[in-house]
C-alpha positions in Angstrom: 122.3 176.1 118.5 124.6 173.6 116.8 124.4 169.9 116.9 127.4 169.6 118.7 126.4 171.9 121.7 122.9 169.6 121.9 124.9 166.1 122.3 126.7 168.1 124.9 124.3 169.0 126.8 122.0 165.4 126.2 125.3 163.9 128.2 125.2 166.1 130.3 121.3 165.8 131.2 122.0 162.2 131.1 124.1 161.1 133.7 123.5 164.1 136.3 119.3 163.6 136.5 120.0 159.8 137.7 123.2 159.8 139.2 122.8 162.4 142.6 125.1 165.2 141.3 122.2 167.6 139.6 121.5 168.3 136.5 120.6 171.2 137.0 122.9 172.2 138.4 125.4 171.3 135.4 122.8 172.2 132.6 122.9 175.3 134.5 126.8 176.0 134.3 127.6 174.0 130.9 128.1 177.7 129.2 129.5 178.9 132.7 132.7 176.3 132.3 132.5 175.4 128.4 132.4 179.0 127.3 128.9 179.8 125.8 125.9 181.7 127.1 123.0 179.8 129.3 121.3 177.8 126.3 117.5 178.4 128.4 115.2 176.9 130.2 113.1 175.8 127.6 116.6 173.4 126.2 116.4 172.3 129.9 113.2 171.0 129.9 113.6 169.6 126.5 116.6 167.3 127.8 114.5 166.3 131.0 111.8 165.2 128.5 114.4 162.7 127.6 115.3 161.7 131.0 111.7 161.4 131.6 110.8 158.9 128.0 113.8 157.1 129.6 112.3 156.3 133.0 109.1 155.2 131.5 110.1 153.4 128.9 112.9 151.0 131.4 109.8 151.1 134.2 107.3 150.4 131.8 106.1 147.3 133.5 106.2 148.1 137.0 104.7 151.6 136.0 101.6 149.6 134.0 101.3 147.2 137.1 100.6 150.3 139.4 98.0 151.4 137.1 96.2 148.7 136.7 96.5 147.9 140.6 95.5 151.6 141.2 92.3 151.4 139.0 91.2 148.5 141.3 91.1 150.5 144.5 88.3 150.3 145.8 86.3 152.2 149.1 86.4 149.7 152.4 89.0 147.8 150.9 92.8 147.8 152.1 95.4 148.9 149.8 97.9 146.9 149.1 101.5 147.0 148.0 101.3 148.0 144.1 98.4 150.9 145.4 100.1 152.6 148.0 103.1 152.9 146.0 100.9 154.3 143.1 99.1 157.0 145.3 102.1 158.1 147.0 104.2 158.4 143.8 100.6 160.3 143.7 101.4 162.4 146.4 105.3 163.0 145.9 104.4 164.5 143.5 101.5 167.7 144.7 105.2 169.4 146.6 107.3 170.0 143.5 104.3 170.7 141.4 103.4 174.3 143.7 106.2 175.4 144.1 107.3 174.7 140.4 104.1 177.0 139.4 104.8 180.0 142.5 108.1 180.1 141.1 107.5 180.0 137.6 110.2 180.4 134.3 111.8 183.8 135.9 112.6 182.5 139.5 113.9 178.9 138.2 116.0 181.0 136.0 117.1 183.6 139.0 117.7 180.4 141.2 121.0 179.4 138.7 123.5 181.7 140.1 127.5 179.8 140.5 128.0 180.5 144.1 124.5 178.9 145.0 124.6 176.2 143.1 128.2 175.3 144.8 126.9 175.5 148.2 124.2 173.2 147.9 126.3 170.7 145.5 128.8 170.5 149.1 125.9 171.3 151.9 123.9 168.3 150.4 126.3 165.9 149.3 127.5 166.0 152.8 124.3 164.5 153.7 123.6 162.7 151.6 126.9 160.8 152.0 125.8 160.9 156.0 122.3 159.0 155.2 124.3 156.7 153.3 126.9 155.7 156.0 124.5 155.5 158.6 121.8 153.3 156.3 120.4 150.7 158.8 117.8 149.5 156.3 116.4 146.9 154.5 113.0 148.2 153.5 111.7 148.2 149.7 110.2 150.9 148.1 107.1 149.4 148.3 107.3 149.6 152.3 107.1 153.6 152.0 104.1 155.2 153.9 101.6 157.7 152.4 103.0 160.5 155.1 107.0 159.3 153.9 106.0 159.4 150.1 104.7 163.3 150.6 107.8 164.1 152.7 110.2 162.2 150.0 107.4 164.6 147.5 108.5 168.4 149.8 112.4 166.8 149.1 111.9 167.3 146.0 110.7 170.6 145.9 113.2 171.6 147.3 115.2 169.8 144.3 113.9 172.9 142.4 116.6 175.0 143.7 120.0 174.6 141.3 123.2 171.5 143.0 120.4 170.7 145.7 119.6 167.5 143.0 116.8 165.5 142.6 117.3 162.1 142.6 120.4 163.1 145.0 117.8 164.8 147.6 115.1 161.8 147.1 117.4 159.4 147.7 119.2 161.0 151.1 115.0 161.0 152.3 114.6 157.4 151.6 117.8 156.3 153.1 116.8 158.4 156.2 113.8 156.6 155.9 115.2 152.8 156.3 115.5 152.0 152.6 117.6 150.0 150.9 120.4 151.3 148.5 118.8 150.0 145.2 115.5 150.6 146.7 116.3 154.4 147.5 117.4 154.7 144.1 114.2 153.2 142.5 112.0 155.3 144.6 113.9 158.2 143.4 113.3 157.2 139.9 109.5 156.4 140.2 108.5 159.9 141.9 110.3 161.6 139.4 108.1 160.3 136.5 105.1 162.8 137.0 106.9 165.9 138.0 109.5 165.7 134.6 106.2 165.1 133.2 104.7 167.9 133.8 108.2 170.1 133.1 108.2 168.4 129.7 104.6 169.1 129.3 105.5 173.2 130.4 108.2 173.1 127.7 107.2 171.6 125.1 103.7 174.2 125.1 106.6 176.9 125.0 107.9 175.7 122.5 104.3 175.0 120.3 102.7 178.2 121.3 105.3 180.3 120.3 106.3 181.3 123.9 109.5 180.7 123.3 112.2 181.5 120.7 113.5 177.1 120.6 112.9 175.3 117.5 110.1 172.3 117.5 113.3 170.1 115.4 115.8 171.6 119.0 113.3 170.7 121.2 112.5 167.4 120.1 116.7 166.5 119.4 117.4 167.2 122.6 114.8 164.9 123.8 115.9 162.1 121.2 120.0 162.3 122.2 119.0 162.6 125.9 116.0 159.7 126.3 118.9 157.5 124.6 122.2 158.3 126.8 119.8 158.1 129.9 118.4 154.5 129.1 122.1 153.3 129.7 122.3 155.3 132.5 119.3 154.0 134.4 121.0 151.0 133.9 123.9 151.0 134.9 123.5 152.8 138.1 120.2 150.2 139.1 122.6 147.7 138.4 126.2 149.1 140.9 124.2 151.9 143.1 124.2 149.0 145.8 128.1 148.2 145.6 129.3 152.2 144.9 126.9 153.5 148.0 126.8 157.4 147.1 130.2 158.7 148.7 132.0 158.8 145.2 128.7 161.1 144.2 129.7 163.3 147.5 133.2 163.7 147.3 133.1 164.9 143.0 130.0 167.0 144.3 132.4 168.5 146.8 135.5 168.6 144.0 132.8 169.9 141.7 131.7 172.9 144.2 135.5 173.4 144.9 136.1 173.9 140.6 132.9 176.5 140.6 134.0 178.6 143.5 137.7 178.9 142.2 136.4 179.4 138.6 133.9 182.3 139.7 136.7 183.8 142.1 139.3 183.7 139.5 136.8 185.4 137.2 135.9 188.4 139.4 
């Protein structure tokens, strides 16, 4: 894989992982539109490793505070907001971890069909638009209860199907639970940390153990490029999501779904 292709993929990953438009769907279809073979799941995981680094860096102070507070949890003592959020993030990780293990690499790759991606982009884009349009909440991510965190985790597991969008479906769930736009985006970022860390570790082990033919320097370069681009995207998105809402992203998803179908039919 040449460096230009890797830069393009890293840009796609950075732009689409945190915007609610499906990074896995875009990565799966990059070659479909640009005329190259699918780069493989391990390269996708390298790019996700970069976005994990970006989120962990951007939210480092908040994550460290949550971790410190969770170490102070004692039986019989009520949880404070940081502790409840920390436990909620852990709980939200389990559904995606279980589903990811059940699917395996072969199952995850098999789901990358253009028409399935197009359908998911359209359907879940409309659901996000509806959730955002009807929002009446003013809650923050610290107000999420543990059962609600589990529900967000189940929605995050659904995003293992390309086109659903991990950030999109978790933001949709958070908006339905009464979080404001910025808090819904922040919750989406925070629950992504353990899941993307696990996925990144899996990809790295595939390379290190020789189970994948992706060179280590390609994996590392993709991760670094993705991390740099993603850090900028996170800052922009959190700064502007409260003002612009979900409508532009939903419209983009519908247009992109239409383009996928048109190109697929045209090539059939």
